[in-house]
C-alpha positions as a printed Julia matrix, in Angstrom:
69×3 Matrix{Float64}:
  99.5   120.6    97.22
  98.91  123.23   94.91
  97.11  123.62   92.07
  99.73  122.93   89.24
 100.16  119.28   90.97
  96.28  118.87   91.13
  96.07  119.81   87.54
  98.64  117.04   86.32
  97.19  114.69   88.85
  93.67  115.21   87.42
  95.2   115.21   83.65
  96.64  111.7    84.1
  93.49  110.28   85.42
  91.47  111.38   82.94
  93.65  110.04   80.38
  93.56  106.78   82.09
  90.18  107.04   82.39
  89.64  107.77   78.94
  92.39  104.61   78.04
  90.81  101.72   80.15
  86.91  103.07   80.51
  86.13  100.77   83.4
  87.49   99.27   86.17
  87.38   95.03   86.32
  87.45   93.04   89.17
  86.69   89.31   90.04
  84.72   88.22   92.9
  84.53   84.57   94.07
  81.76   82.71   96.01
  80.77   79.4    97.38
  78.58   77.59   95.04
  78.55   74.28   97.0
  80.45   73.69  100.57
  79.37   69.75  101.44
  81.98   68.84  104.2
  85.53   68.6   102.52
  83.99   69.39   99.09
  84.28   72.58   98.17
  83.05   74.55   94.65
  82.97   78.37   93.84
  82.45   80.34   91.0
  84.43   83.34   89.83
  82.61   86.14   88.77
  84.35   88.81   86.66
  82.2    92.35   87.36
  83.23   95.46   85.95
  82.47   99.46   86.81
  81.86  101.29   83.59
  83.91  104.72   83.45
  81.85  106.68   81.15
  83.85  108.83   78.58
  82.64  112.44   79.34
  84.19  111.29   82.97
  87.99  111.39   81.26
  87.3   114.54   79.42
  85.97  116.22   82.31
  88.79  115.5    84.45
  91.67  116.56   81.73
  90.07  119.67   80.68
  89.9   120.51   85.0
  93.52  119.7    84.86
  94.34  121.76   82.14
  92.68  124.26   83.41
  94.03  124.25   86.65
  97.68  123.91   85.38
  97.63  127.29   83.42
  95.12  129.48   84.8
  97.08  132.7    86.16
  97.51  132.67   90.32
């Protein structure tokens, strides 16, 4: 992969990180299991992405995109 391709990928990922600021997902866990009766609980969890991560990714992508080879 060339440096330009990696630079474009970093810019796109950095902008996505700045726009969403986190990755959310849902887990399901069993609370009660009594034979045919079953109860489960859904929990929404978020992995936060700090804005500095997006800024660094965009800056690194720009540097790779415009560096002289």
